[in-house]
Structure formats: C-alpha cells, structure tokens
N, C-alpha and C positions, 0 to 999 in steps of 0.2 A: 302622341300631341294632339290627336281629336281628341283622346280622355281629356285632357287637362283643360281642353278649350269649354268640351261639353262640362261639366263642373264649375270653373271659372261662369260662365252665361248662367247657367241655374242661379250661384249666387247673386251675382251680380240681378238676377231678376226678383229675388225674393229682396234683398235692401231697397230697391226700387217700388217693389209693391209695397212694402212699409211703409215708405215715405210718402205716397200717394194716397195711402188709407189713414194713414196716425196724421203725420205730421205737413202735409204740404199747407194746411188750412188756419195753421199754428203760428201764432206772430213773437216765434220763439226763431228770430231768425238768424242768430248767432250759428244756432246749434245747429240748424239747419244744413249749412256751408261748411261745417265744420264734416257733421254727418253724410254728406253727397262726399262730399273727396275720400273722406275716411271709408265708407262703403264701397266704392270705387279699387283705393290699395288690398282692403280684405278680400272682395271678394275673387283679383288676381294673383292672393296670396297664400287663402284657406288651402285651397288642392295641392300647394307646397307643401303641405304641413303633414313632417311624419313621424306617428307613435310606435315605439319599439316594442315590443313586449317581448319577454326572455321567462320559456317553459321549460319544465325539466322532463324529458320524456326517458323510459324505464328503458336498459336497454336488450336489447332485442337476442335472444338466446336461438343460435344458428343451429339445429339439428344437423347432425355426422352428413358426408354424402356418401351415399353406398355407389360405387361405380356401378357396380352391376344395374341400379335403375336406369339408370341414364341411356338413351340410344341414339342413334342418329340417321336420321333421313334423307336422302341426295335432295341439296336444295331445288327449289324448282322458279326456274328463271322467267317472267314473263315479262317482254318488251312492252312497254310502257311510248305512248306519244308524247313528242318533243312538248313538254311544259311552252302554254301561249303563255308572252312576257305580257306584267301587264303595267301599262302605261298610263294610270289615273293618278297616282302617287305624282308624278311628271307633269302631267295637263293639271293638278288642285296648283302646285307651288307653283305652275308658269301663272295663271290667274292671279293666285294672290299677290304675285311678286309685281307682275301688273298693277294691281290693287294699292300698293306701298306705293307703287312711283305716281299716278297717277295724282293721288292721298297726297300725298310728299309735295307733289311740284303746285298744288292747288295750293298748300297752305304758303308753301313759300310766296308763293306769287299774292296772297293775299298779307304775308308783313311787305312784301315787296312795293303793292300797293297804299298800304299806307306809308311807309317812307319816303315814297316818293313826294305823297299830298303834304307830309313836311318837310322837305328839302324844297319844292318849288313856292309854298305860301309865306307871306310874311310871320311871323312868331313873333308873339310879345310874352316875356314874363311878368305872370302877377303873384305874389302871394305864393312859391317856392311851384307854381305850373307855368304851363308854356299855355299859350292860345297861339293856336292854329289857325288864323284865317281865310278861308274858302270865299270864292267867287261869288261859287253857284249854292241855291239854297241848300238848305242841308236843316236834319232834327240835330239838334246837340248832340255829339256823346266824347266817350272817352277812351283813349289804350295807355295803360297807364298815367304818366304826368300830364301823357298830351290832352290837351282838350280842342275838339274842333269846334268851330263857330261860324255863321253864315257873319263875312267882314263886314257886310252893310248893316244886317242888322246890329254889330256887335258895335261900330262906328257911329249909328241914332240911337244908340244906347235905347234900343227896343228889346232888348232879353233880359227878362226877371233878374229879380238877385234867386227868387227857389232854384230858376235853373241851374244856375253856379253855383250852389250850394249844393245843389243834389249830383251834378258832375263831379266838381272837390270830390265829394261821399267816394264817390268811383274811386278814384286818384287815389284818397289818403289808405284805404283799405284793400289795396293794391287786388281788384276785381278782375282785372288783364289777365291776371298770373293765373286763375283760376281755367279762367275761357284758354289759354294756350297749354293746358294742362292738358284738360279734354280733349283738346285738339290734336296733340301730338298720340293721345292713346285713340282717338281715328284713327291716321296716320296706320296706327300698326292692327290694330283689332277694326278695320274696316267694312268689315262682313254683319258686323252685330249690332243692328238696331237700334239696342238698349240706348247706345251708348249717344244717341240724336236725340231723347227723348232727356234723357239724364242731362246733355248738354240748355239744350233749352231750360229746365228745371231750373240749373245752377243758374243763367243769365236772368231767368227771373225771380229766382232769389235776390238775386246783388241790386234790383230795382226796389224789390222790400228793403231792405237795408238801406238803399239813399235814402227811398219814401221815410220810411223812421226817421233817418236824421234831418230830415227838412222839417220835419212835421214835430218832429224837437226842440226847435229852437221858436215855436211861439208862433208859425204861419198858420192860418186857418185852413181848417179841414178842406170848407168849399170852394176859398178861393185856388187852393193850392189844386184841385181837384178840375180847375178848368185851366189852367197853366197848361198842367199834364193835355186835356180834351186837346188845347189852341199849337203844341208844337209834336201832337203825336201826327198831325193829318199829313198826309203825303211822304211820310219818313223813307229816309235811307241812309243806310249805314254801312259800312264796313262789318264779316263776318266777325271780326277781334276785337270789335270794339264795343263798350257800352253806351243803349242809346234809347230815348223814350222811344218805343214801339207801342202804336196804337190795339196789337192782338191781343197784349196784356193786362190790356189797362181794368178792364172789367174784374180782373180778379184781382189786382192791384187796388180798385177804390173797392172791393171785400174787403180784402187783408186790414185797409185803415181802420175799416168800423169792429172789426172783430177785436173780442177780449172774451180771455182765459184764464181762469182761475190756476194759481200757478198748482194748486193740489194738482190738479188733471196735467197739465203737464209733468209733471213731476211723473206720474203712473204711468202716460205712456212711453217718455225716457225710457224709465225701466224695463220694459216690455221689450225694449231692445236685444239686453242680454240674454234672456233666452233663447231669442231667434239665431245670435253671435254663437251662443254654446252648439245649438243643433245643428247650424252651418258646418261647426267646426268637426262636429263629431261625424258628419253624413258624410264629408266631402274631402277629411282627409287621408292621406295616407296610412294605413295600418300595417305592421309590419313583424312580426313574429318569428323570433329565432328558437329555436328550438337544441338544447345542450342534456345532450344524456345525464341520465342522474349517476353518482358515482357508486359506487360496490358498498355492499353495505360497512365489507371488513374494511374496504379502504377508507372510508369515512370513520370508521374506531380508531384507527391505524393514524390516521391525520390529528383527530383528536387530543390522541394521548401527545405527539409529538409538538402540538399547542401548549400542552401541559409543561413539556417542561422547561429549567429553567435554564436560563444562558447566562455564564458568568463570564465576564471578560474584564479583562485590565486596560487601565488608559494610561501606562504607566511604560508604551514601550517605546522602544526611544525614535525621537522624532526626527534625526538626524537623516537626512539629503543626501546622494549622491553630488558633490560637485559637475558642475557643468563643462564639457570640454568641444573648446571649438578649436580648428584646425586651420592656418590658412597657406596653401600653397602658396607658390611664385607664380602660378598663373591667377591668383586670387581666388580658387574657388574653396568655399569654404564647407568644413566639414565637420558635422556635428555628433558629441557623443562615439563618431567613429562609425560611425553607418549612414543620416541621413543629411545629405547633399542643402544645401542653400544661397540664396542670392541676401545681397543686399537687402531690396524690397521683403524677398520670404521671410527673412531671420528672426521677425519680432515675432512674425503669426506661428512659428517652427517652436519658441522659444515659448508663448501662452499655453499652444496648444502641450508642452512639456511639465509647465509646471500647475497645469488648470486644475491638478486635485489637491497640489499643498494649500497648508494651512498658508496663514500670514506670515508669522513666525517663523514656520519653513522656510518662504520666502526671504525671511528678514538674513536668517540667516546661512543660505544658500550662497553659495563663490562662482564664479564662471571664472575658468582660464582658459586664456587667448593663445595661441601658440602660434605663433606669426613664421612665417619665412624671413629671414633678416634683409629679402630686397623690397618688402614689403614698406611704403611709405608711410606717413603717422596720420596722414587726411582719409587713408584708407580702414585704420584702426578707428581713428577718432570716429567716423561713422557709424561703424558696427560695436561700439561704446554707447554712441544713441542709440542704434533699438533696441541696447541691453536695456539701458535706463528707460525708454517708453515702456517696456516689458514689463517695469519693475524687479529689474534685477539690479543691487548698491554695491556688491562687493563683485571688482572685476581684478583681475591679476594678466596683467601681459608681460611673456617672455618672447622673446624672439631666439631661432636655433638657425644653425646651416642648411644646406639643403642634403646635405650627406649624411644626416645626423639619423638614427634609429625608427625617428619616427617616418621617415617617409620612405623606410620598409616593406613590403608588402605583408611580412609576416610579424605580426605584430604578438602572439600569443606567449605566452613565459609560462614551462614547465612546471610540474609540482616542485619538483627539490630547487625551481628557482625562485620561487612563488616563498616556497619555505627559508629559502637563505634571507629573502629579500623581509621578510618578516620580523627574522632574529634579528638582522642588523636594525631596521628602524626603529625596532620595541626597545635595542638598546640600546641608541639616541635618543629615541623623545621620555626615554626615563631623564636623562639629566636637565639638570635647568638650563633656560633658556638661552639665559647670558653668560654660562657659563659652561657651554658648548664646543666643543671641541674634535673637529671628524678628521679624519685619515683620510687622503685624497683617494687610498687605493675602494677604502670601503665606500666612498663617495661614490667614484665610477661607476663602480659593480649598482649600487642601488637604485641608482638612475639609469644604468643601460635595462635590469630585468625591468622597472617600473616603466619606461617608454618601450618594452616588449609585450605589457600587461593587456590584456583587451580592457575594456570597459568595462565589464560584468567581473572579471579578476579584479581591479584598482579597485570595485567596490568591495568588495570584502578580506582588500588585504590592509596590513598597517597602512597610518596617513605617514607620507613621505615626510622629512624629521622639518622642523621649519627653524634655516641656521641664520644666528641675527643679522639684523639688518647693518649696513657699514656707518658707524658714527658719524657725527658732522665734523669735517672740516676745522682743525683751531691754524688758529694764528698765531700762538706761539708754543711753540714745540720746538723740547730741547732738543740739540745736536749730540750726536754720538756717533755711531756709523757715518762713516762718509761713503756715499754713491754716487756711480758713476752711471753717468739716463745718457745712452746715445738715440737715434732715430724713431729703434726698431725694435731696443732690450733696455731694462734695469738692470744694471749689475752691483750686486751688494758686496763686500768682503768682510769675509770672515774669519773672528779670533775666536781666541781661546776662551771669550764667556759664553760662544756659544757655540753648541755640536748639532753636527747633523743626526737625523733617525734615517738612515742608511733603511731603504725600500718604501719609505716614505718620506713622499715631499713637502718636507715640514723641517723647520728649525724650531727649535722651543728652546725658555730661558726661563729660568727660574721663575721670573717676576709674570710668567705667563704671558710674555709675548711671543707671537708663533706665526710662521709664516706657511701657509699651507695654497695651496697650487693642483687644480686641474689640467694648466697648458702644461708642456712639456719643460724642466725646467732643467740648462745645463750647467752641470757642477763640472768646476777646475780646484785648485790644490787654493788658490785663495779667496774665490767670492762664485757669486750663483748668478748666475744670468738668466732674468724673470722675461720671455716674450710681451710684450708692451699689448692692448688691446682699445676698440673705439672705445672701450665701456670703462673705462680705468676711470676712479675716485678716490678719492684724499679721504681722510676723514683721523677725529682723533676724538674721544671719550672717555670719562671714568664709567668700570663696570662692577659694582660692590667691591669697591676699596682698589679693584686691580686698574692700570691708567693703559690704554689700548694707546701707543702715540703710531703715526703715520698708516694708516690699516688704507692697503692698494685694491680695491675690489675690479674683479674682470667676472661680469657677469655673477652665478654664484661662488664663484674661486675667492679670497679672501688673503690677503700676504699683509703680514703687518712687520716693516721694518724699523730699525730708532734712529730715525733721519727725516730734516725738512724738507718736503717734497713736495712739488704741486704739480698742477695737469696739465699734460701732455696736447701737445696741439690737434692730433690726431681726436682727443675722448672732446675738446672743446671744439674739433669741427663737427663731430658726429648731433650733439648739442645743438649748435649750430641748424643741424639740417634739420634735423627733429623741429627747431622753429619756424622756418622757412618755409617747409612741409607744411606746416598747422597754417600757415601765415597765408600761402596761395590758396589752402584748402577755403580759407575764411571767401579769400576772393572773389572767386571763381564760382562760388553758392551765392554773393551777393550781389557779383553782376549779374546772376541768371533771376535772382527775383525783384533786381530793378526793374530787369527788361519784361517782367510779364506785372510789375504793379504798374508802368506805366502806360501799359497796353489799354485802349478803351475798351468798354466803359469802362469810368473811375470805378475804385472799393465801394464810395456807397450807392452806387446803381447797379454793384451786379450779385448775384444769387446768395444764399446764406454760405451753400459746400464752396464756393469760388472765395466767398470771405474766410471760410473759415480755414481753408488752403494757403491764403495768403497769409493768416494768422500762428498757423503753424510756421511757416518759413520765418515768418521776424523772428520771433522767437527761437527757433534754433538758432537761428543769425546772431542773434544776441547772447547765447550762451558762447557762442563761437567766440565768438568777439570779447568777453571774460575773458574766458580762458586762454588770451591771447597773452604773450611778455606787453609788459608796459613799453618796450623798443618797439615793437612789429605795431602796437595801438594806434603810435605816431605817427604810423608808415601809413595807414587808414583811414576810415573814418568809422561810425557806429552805424548798424544798419537803422533805413527809415523808417518811424510806423506806416503804414497802409492805409490810413485815414487822412495823413498829410496831403494838402496842405491845407485839412477841411479840419473842425471840432465837433464831437457831440455832443447836443443839446439836450437835456430829457425836460418837460414840460409838461403836465398834467396827462402825463403818462404817455405823453410822444417824445416823436422821436426827431430831431429837427439836426441841420449839419447848417454849420456857420463857416464861413471862408478867411480864414486867419489873415489879417491885414500886417 
C-alpha cells in the first residue's frame, strides 16, 4: 500500500509540474481541463499496470548426492526474546480512517449547505437554468444548473448581462462536476497536499473558460475587466461552487491578453507523450516469469510429431442415442437411468447432455418419456414444455404399470439375452413396416430383455422394431363375424374360415387379417375372449392392397377382427380424463398468472427481468390454450396480454404507453 501511494504521488507531482511550467499560461483552456482530469486518472492508474515478461532458463543439472558427505550436527536451540508487537500499522490506519471520516463529513456538509439554500430561497427558471435569489450580499456563483444571485440586485436589474453569460457558461460546461470529482479524491487521499493545489488550478481554469466564452460574444475587454473587479470585492461563496474570485483576477487578466501561436501550442502538447511513457516505464509493475527450456531431444521429437499428417474421416455415423426419461408414481424424474431431475432442473440437464451435439444431431434426437400410469397429463405437458424449450422436437410418450420390469432394481441384461434380442429385432427390422407381423411370444421376449438393458447396452443393441400405428376408424365397415362385447372383454366367435396358431396368440386369415395380443386371451371351443383396456382404439385402413378392418389396439398390442366395433366407454373415459387434466392444468396456471399480472406495479412500470418473466408465462399459457380441445376452449378464456389495458406506441425512437378506451 505504501509503495502504491509513493508511486502515485510521484506521478501526480510530475503531471502537476508539467502543467505549471508549460500549460498554465497557454490559452488552450479546453485541453487544460482534459489534461488536469486525465492526469489525475493516470497518476492513480500507472502504478497498477503490470507488464509480464517470459524468459527461458536452462534446466539445472543436479549432481548426485553422496550420503557419506552429509554430516549431521546437533541443533542449537537459542532462546529469543518475545517479539514486540508492532502497533504502528493500527495507529496509521486509525489516523487515515479518522481523516476520511472528517473530510467526508465536510464534503456532505457543503452539499447540504447548497441544498439548503436552494430549498429555503425563491427560485426562478430562466433559459434552462434556475436562479436562486439570496437575501444577503454575495458574489454570483454556480452549482450545476443553479445560479446563486443577490435578490435585491436581481430585482433591481443591477447585474450586468456579462455576469449572467459568465455563470451560464459554468452551468453549460458542467464545471461543478470536475469540482465534485476532485473533492471526492480529497476525501480518500486527504493526506496528499498536491490535490489541494490541483483543485485550485482546476477552478481557475474554469474561470478562464467562462471568460473566454463571454469575450467571444464581442464584449469589450476593458469593460469586462471592470465588471470582474466590481463583483470580486468581498466575495464569499461555497467551496463546491464556481464564482468570481478576487485572488485570481490578476492571472485571468493576464490570460485574456495572452496570444500564443498554434505551432508553440502543438510542440508543448507533444512533449506530454514522452512524459507519460517515462512514467509508465518507471512506475509500473514488471513481472518476470521463468520457464525452463525444453531438452533438445524432447524439442526435436515434438518437431517430428508436428510434421506428422493427421488423416481423419468425416463420414462417421452421426446418430446419437435417444434420451430416456422415466417418471415413477412419486413424480421422480430419472434421465438415462442415472441422473435425477426436477421440473425446474430438467431443461438445464437436457441442455448439458446435448451441448456437444450438432444441430443436425439435435434435430434427429428423440426423447422417450416412460411414465407411470398414475401420472396425470398435466405433469407430462410440463415436461414436454421443458424439452421443447431445450430444443428437443421429437418426443414419444409411454405409460407403464408399476409392476413392470422398469421398476426392478436389476436392469442389466446378460450377453446371452442381448444376443437373443439382437437376433429377433434384426429379423423384424428387415420386414417392411407396413407388412410387419409380430408373434406375441417374440414381442414379449424382446420387450422384457430391452427393459432389462442398461443405457449403455441399449446404445449398442439393435433398434427396437417399430410396429405400424393403428389405422384410422372407418365409418363403412363390412359386417362379417358377429362379436359379443361385455364390460370387461370382447368375445370373438371362431369359424372354419379362421385357424388358431397354437402357442401363439394370433388368428391368421388368407387376406392377412390377423389378431395378436400381449394380454392373456381366453380360448374356448367356439370363441376367443379378449380383455378390454383403457386405451382401446378401433380403425380401418388399406395397406399395400390389403384391407385391415376393425383393428383393436391395446398399447403396443393390435387385434384385427372382421366386424363393426365402436369404442368402449372405458376408452372414452380415458380420453376424457386426459382432456380434463389438460384443462385443469391450464386453468391453474392461468390463475397464478393473473394474480401476478394484477399485482402492483403494472407491467409497464416493472423491471425488464419481471417483464420477461410475464412474457414467458403468457407465451406458455397461449400454447397450452391452443392445445386444448375446442370444447374445453369454450369452457375457459384465452390468457390476457400482460400490457393490457395499455398499448405501446413508438414515436421518434421513444416508447409511450396509451390506455385503451
């Protein structure tokens, strides 16, 4: 600290000496103002500059140590007197702190004094300035845009126009700002006497600037000097103000008459550059970093390595593994079987996973959401919003029962199981997707092994076969076999036209109409009884000249029968529940949004971060509303734009708000 104070003090003295010798008497007042303030900044900044130099040193070769040469001697323990505690740092810091407090209070008192005058005396606005009229006799002075004048002289119009021009120049050029800066530096460096002299010269240069502005208006030099003498007698003004001062009159008169050639001014200004260079070189910090030179053999090897040509191929497979998200009945989120997350941290964790992916890889990336059957659709929608915000466009949702393999602790398949799975998956992936027929024994086996695999095993295994989705429902279906449907099952009678594949839950007909299913199918002599599920769907479509009629789908299970069927009440109830969950989720979030939106202050008066948060909430609610069914949209209302009932108007680059009538 002492080193810094000494260096900054020497730099300040050098700049001040240069000013007194070469610049003070020159009529380049604007340059002098910049120099005085810039010199202060440089003087306190130069000691903080550090130049780092890196040098290489030869490695030191250590001679082998011969243990026979080492001799040990008993240590001599000397009693030393207890060190005397040094109180000088504490004393010096105490004195410094006392000085800072004292000068800080003085600075605040001066500000309070000026503010008190402004509040307690009449003010008059004129040409963008405020005239403060005081009762006692004072010399006109200025503090920022406030010009302090004697009330009697002002009302009697005894103040010459030249005095107004002089004080208005102080206000226009913000001379009070320079004074406030130097006063604050005096509070911190109150012990440095140079600051007092520099402050005096700064204020004197302000007078030079004001005098020059008045004379440039065509005022007679002699008349103006007489006015200055008349107003400088018995002058009293606050420390922070700019005022006419008798002690500086002689120098000001001299400067008014001084004429200097432009060439001389440029030469004196250019001398400043070597001064700054010498001070930076002499008083900045210099740091030398020693780096051990590399061994010549290592260096030569590195040069050979650098000469090697590296060949690489850009045709590598850019496919990235899917992201698997598991949600159990407690709404605990597990990413790729190892990372736990919450709704709030899900986006950040997904972004962390895909941060090294290319845009093309991200566009092909798919997220598989496996959720417990008890999870409501509103929670799933929240997760899909987080995935969408993270940039994931492809998402697949699967519901599972709590007793399935996904909840077992052991999820690692054996090598034999992986080989078995790969053989089955490869066989089905070869088949065209629209003609793919899977045996339920194979399907169950593949799904069982796939669910036991770890994330790493899934990455290197065959892709799980994608079975064709259910065709859409046809309103015109030919009636063939007669079915009987009860509350819990669908009974399909058998005839000579159908044959049963024993050991495989399937019915195959020559036209490729077939029946497959994971759920246990009860067989009797004359019919098959298929258990009904919450997710039954019925459809009819033509695939490659083969007409598949009345397809009944239970999750991944597909049943085909030749009869006219309609959705069960159970499936309708399931869909209705999903719609209701989405509606309730929207209403809940919209109520929270409305509560926040209607709080004071209004949206237009809030911070940018608060406005952005409301904008994001509105955007999310708008998307949720658009995703509702038309029936549910009629039961609620669209989210209200946060700026309502105002509208934003841009005029001349400025923002205005107008309330709608």
